[in-house]
matplotlib code that plots the C-alpha trace (Angstrom):
import matplotlib.pyplot as plt

x = [-38.6, -36.0, -33.8, -33.7, -32.6, -29.8, -28.8, -28.8, -26.7, -24.2, -24.1, -23.6, -20.9, -19.1, -19.3, -18.0, -15.0, -14.3, -14.3, -11.9, -9.6, -9.6, -8.7, -5.8, -4.6, -4.9, -1.7, -3.3, -3.1, -1.1, -3.6, -6.4, -4.3, -3.5, -7.2, -8.2, -5.6, -7.1, -10.5, -9.3, -7.4, -10.7, -12.7, -10.5, -10.5, -14.3, -15.4, -17.8, -17.5, -14.1, -14.3, -14.7, -11.8, -9.7, -10.4, -9.9, -6.6, -5.3, -6.2, -4.6, -1.5, 0.7, -0.5, 0.2, 3.7, 4.3, 2.9, 5.2, 8.1, 6.5, 8.7, 5.7, 6.0, 2.3, 1.3, 4.1, 2.9, -0.8, 0.3, 2.3, -0.6, -2.9, -0.2, 0.0, -3.8, -3.3, -0.5, -2.7, -4.6, -1.7, 0.0, 3.5, 5.0, 3.6, 4.8, 8.3, 8.2, 7.2, 10.0, 12.5, 10.3, 9.8, 13.5, 14.7, 12.5, 14.1, 17.6, 16.9, 18.5, 16.3, 12.9, 11.1, 10.9, 7.1, 7.6, 10.5, 8.5, 5.6, 7.9, 9.4, 5.9, 5.1, 8.2, 7.0, 3.5, 4.9, 6.9, 3.9, 1.4, 3.7, 6.1, 6.9, 8.8, 11.9, 15.2, 16.6, 13.9, 14.3, 18.0, 17.1, 15.6, 18.7, 20.5, 17.3, 17.0, 20.6, 20.1, 17.1, 19.0, 22.0, 19.8, 17.6, 14.5, 13.6, 13.5, 11.2, 9.0, 8.6, 8.2, 5.3, 6.8]
y = [0.8, 2.7, 3.3, -0.5, -1.1, 1.5, -0.2, -3.6, -2.2, -0.8, -4.1, -6.2, -3.8, -4.1, -7.9, -7.9, -5.7, -7.9, -11.0, -9.3, -8.3, -11.9, -13.0, -10.5, -11.8, -15.5, -17.2, -20.1, -18.7, -15.8, -15.6, -14.9, -12.3, -10.6, -10.5, -9.2, -6.4, -5.6, -5.3, -3.2, -0.9, -0.1, 0.2, 2.4, 5.6, 5.5, 4.7, 7.2, 6.6, 7.9, 6.0, 2.7, 3.5, 4.4, 1.1, -0.7, 1.0, 0.3, -3.4, -4.0, -1.8, -4.3, -7.1, -4.9, -4.3, -8.0, -8.6, -6.0, -8.2, -11.3, -13.3, -13.6, -10.8, -10.6, -10.4, -7.9, -5.7, -5.8, -5.0, -2.1, -0.8, -1.1, 0.7, 3.5, 4.1, 4.0, 6.5, 9.5, 7.7, 6.2, 8.0, 9.4, 6.8, 4.0, 5.7, 6.0, 2.3, 1.5, 3.5, 0.8, -1.8, 0.4, 1.4, -2.3, -3.2, -0.5, -1.6, -5.3, -6.3, -9.3, -7.5, -6.7, -3.1, -2.8, -3.5, -1.1, 1.5, 1.2, 1.4, 4.5, 6.1, 5.3, 7.2, 10.2, 9.9, 9.6, 12.8, 14.6, 13.4, 13.6, 16.5, 16.5, 13.2, 13.2, 13.9, 10.7, 8.6, 10.5, 9.7, 6.1, 6.8, 8.4, 5.1, 4.0, 7.4, 7.3, 3.8, 5.0, 8.0, 5.9, 3.4, 5.9, 4.3, 7.6, 9.2, 6.4, 7.0, 10.7, 10.1, 7.7, 4.9]
z = [6.4, 4.3, 7.4, 7.9, 4.3, 4.8, 8.0, 6.2, 3.4, 5.9, 7.9, 4.8, 3.5, 6.9, 6.9, 3.3, 4.3, 7.3, 5.0, 2.6, 5.4, 6.6, 3.1, 3.1, 6.4, 5.5, 4.7, 2.9, -0.6, -2.0, -4.9, -2.4, -0.6, -3.9, -4.9, -1.5, -1.9, -5.3, -3.8, -0.9, -3.3, -4.9, -1.6, 0.5, -1.7, -2.1, 1.4, 2.8, 6.5, 7.7, 11.0, 9.2, 6.9, 9.9, 11.6, 8.3, 7.6, 11.1, 10.8, 7.4, 7.5, 9.3, 7.0, 3.9, 5.2, 5.4, 2.0, 0.5, 1.6, 0.0, -2.4, -4.7, -7.2, -8.1, -4.4, -3.7, -6.6, -5.4, -1.8, -3.1, -5.1, -2.0, 0.1, -2.4, -1.9, 1.9, 2.1, 2.7, 5.4, 7.4, 10.3, 9.8, 12.2, 10.1, 6.9, 8.4, 9.3, 5.7, 4.1, 4.9, 3.2, 0.1, -0.1, 0.2, -2.8, -4.9, -3.8, -4.5, -7.8, -8.6, -8.8, -12.0, -13.3, -12.6, -8.9, -8.7, -10.6, -8.2, -5.2, -6.7, -7.2, -3.6, -2.5, -4.4, -3.0, 0.5, 0.1, -1.2, 1.4, 4.4, 4.0, 7.7, 7.7, 9.8, 8.2, 9.6, 7.9, 4.6, 4.7, 4.4, 1.0, -0.5, -1.6, -3.4, -5.1, -6.1, -7.6, -9.5, -10.9, -12.0, -13.7, -15.5, -13.9, -12.3, -15.8, -17.0, -14.0, -14.8, -18.5, -18.0, -20.1]

ax = plt.figure().add_subplot(projection="3d")
ax.plot(x, y, z, "-o")
ax.set_aspect("equal")
plt.show()
């Protein structure tokens, strides 16, 4: 009987995750996508089954990359936060693809400080989690880092303010 309950919990958890992924992928409402990103941000680090996490990460990574480019600042911030939690679980090739998105956020002038700060943190996490990134891809990040240095945003990032 207890084994059936465990199976039921696993099945219901799987269905719940599938629903959240569908919400993340839905283009009906940016608010629903943002809240789905918030939920997944909390689910991914604590998932016990690595196979399920791998499948989940594979299915949402392209969607998260699209949401990072969203004109909606709230959605973009939540997608960046989710991406930050996915960095250690994503392949190097996907990370290299994401570098262009993250770098463009930092280079954009019209974005708020919180989003730039989060994008900057992601660059640091990427470099820590994936030290074997290709030099060509890391060169893409240099203009963003130079902008951060010139604007003192990098100092604010390290100071925690």
